[in-house]
N, C-alpha and C positions, 0 to 999 in steps of 0.2 A: 938549894932552892931558897931556903929561908935567908941565907946570907945575902943572896942577890936582892931579895925583897927589902931587907934592912938597909942595904947599900942604896937602893933606889929611894927608899923613904928618907934616908939621910940627905941625898942630893936634893930631894924635894924641900926639906926643911931649910937647907942652905939657900936654895933659890928663892924661897918665900922671904927669908931674911934679907936677901939682896934687893928684892923688889920692894919690900917694906921700907928699907933704908932709902932707896931711890925715890919712892913716893913721898916720904917725909921731907927729903931735901927739896924736891920740886915744889911741894906744897909751901914750904918755908920761903922759897924764892918768889912764888906768886904772892904770898901774904906780904912780903917785904915790898914788892913792886906796888901793890895796892896801897900800903901805908905811905909810901913815898909821894903818892899823888892824891892822897885823901879819898881813896876809893874803898868800898867795903869788900872784903874777901869773897863774900857771897855773890858778887857781881861777875866773877870770872869762873868759868867752867873748864876743868882740865879734861881734854880729850887725850886718852892714852893711845898713842899710835903704835900698833902692835905688829906692823908688817915684818915679815921674816921671823916672827916669834911664834912658838908653838901655842896651841890652844891652852895648854896648862898654865902658861904665863897669864893669859887672859882670865882664866879661872881664879888664879891667885889674886889678880887685881880686883876682881869682883868681890872676893872674900874680904879684901882690905877696904872695900867701900867705893871703889871706882865704878861709875855707872855709864860713862861715855867712852866708847872705843872707836878708834879710827883705823881704817885700812885703805890701801891705795891700789891693790891688785885684785881683780875680781876672782881669779882662779883660786887664790889663797883665802880671800875673805869669805867666799861662799862656803868653803869647807868648814872654816871655823864657826861661822854663824850657824850652820846646821848642827855641828857637834855641841855647841853651847846654847842651843835654842831655849833651854829652860832657865837661863840666868837673866836677872833683871837688868839688861844692858840696852843702851841706845847705840845703834851702829851707825857710824858716820863713814861715808865713802869720800875720801879726801884726794884721790888721785885723778888724773886725766881720764875721761870716760868717753869711749867710742860707742857709737850708736848700736853696734852689734853686741855689746855687753849689757845693754840697758835691761833686757828682760831678766837676766840673772841678778843684776844689782838691785833692781826694784823689789826683788823677792825678799831681800833681807835688810837693805839700807833704810834707816829711818830719815836720814838727812844726807843729801848729796851736795858736797861743797864746791863742785867744779862745773856748774852750769854756766856756759859761756857763749852759747849760740842758740838761735831759734830752733834749728832742726833737732838739736839734742833735747831741748825742752819739749818739743812736740812729741818726740819718741818716748820720753819719760812719762809725760802726761797720758798718752795712749796706753802705755803698759800699766801704769798705776791704776787707771780705770779698769783695765782688763782683769787685774789681780785684786781689785777691790781695796786698794791701799791708798793712804794719804802720805805723800812723801815731801819732806821739807827740801826746798831748793835754796842754796846760797849761790849768789852770782859771783863767779870768780872774775876779779878785775886784774887786767894786765897793768902792772906798774912800771913795766919796761917795754922794750921793743923786741923781746925774744919770743917768737911765736911758738917755739918748742915747749915753753913753760905754760902755755895755755892762758886763757883769760880774755874777757871782752874788753874792748877799748873803752876807756872812761866815757867817751862821747856817746857810746851806744848803751850805757848802763841803764838809764832810766826807761828807754824804750823796751829793753828786754825785761825789766822789772814789771812793766805794764802787762806784757804778754804772760808772765808767770801768774800775775794776779787774776788774769782772765781764764787761765787754763784749768781744766778739771783734774782731779786726782793729785794735785800738788798744792803746796802753800809756800809763800815767799818768806824766807827766814831773814835774809839780809845779804851781807857781802863776805867774800873771802879773798885773801891775797897772800902771796909769798913775797917777801922783801927781795928786791932785785940784787943780783950779785954785784959787788963792787960799790954799792951805795950805802950810806949810813941808814940803818933800818928805821931810825926815828923819823927821818925825812919822808921815807916811803909810807910809814904808818900814819903820819900826819895827813898825807894826801888821801889815804884810804879813809880816815875818819871824816874828812870833808865830804868825800863821795857818799859815805854812809849817811851823813846828816842830810844831804840833799835827797837821798833815796827815802829817808824817813819822813821828809816833808810831804811826799806823795803817798807813802805807804807806812803810816805810823807804827804798825805792828812789826815791821821788818827790822827788828832791833839787834839782830845777831851780827857781830863782827868777828870773824874767824881769822886770827892773825897771830903770828909769833910761834916759834918753835924752840927747841932746846937752847939755842945760842942767843935768841933775841926776844925772849918772852917778856922781859922787863920793859923793853921799849914798846912792845905791842900793848902791854897793860897800860903804860903811861898815855897812850893815844887811843884808849877806849876799847881795846879788845874785850869781847865777852867770852870768847872761847880760844884757848891756846892749844896747839897740837904738839904734844911732846912725846918723843920716842926715846932717843939716845940717852938723855939725862935721866930718864925713868927706868929704862930696861937695859942700859949698857949698849956697847957697840953692836951693830946688827951683824947677824950671821946669815949665810945663804939659807933660804927656806928649802927644806928637804921633806918629802913625803915618802 
């Protein structure tokens, strides 16, 4: 019995060291990207994307000082959020969100990054009011023509932002996007920055720009990202989630 416990503790120490090394590397990359364009490191928040990773990984990240955690599947995220409810974490829902999952997601998500249509906004607002919560909404912008990846058309962005600003139980945080496949990320993030600045003209407090992942975080930082969503570079290659 004792041997198994020691073995388990040994694995835990190894995993903590792996995560600490990944965190140090990612933080160094963000800092270098900031320096390259004259930005302060404090302007960029790291969101650790922990999908397919066990709750223990999230606990280790919290112990290492990470405060923002991203998930993209409600079934998995809800379990972790309940298990880790005592930790000082901000939970970001970064995946596509169907209206039938809103009740669950609003129960734990502090910020939803994938608001891209009026019906979804209305459902989030109604549920947030019912639960007595205030949920941040980022407007996901489609930077390509692939409907499977989600996102509002750029032409619809400002009208949707106005609706968020008027809705109860939510607050308008800013914008989110994923760089299109096959396009230079810098060009896509340049377009996103222009849209974000236009949004801020009408809604000055909506300053969040959620952009950049493991492969393209430097380009995202160069074009104004305030939040980068990093999983693989931080935690290693993903494994199937098993409960």
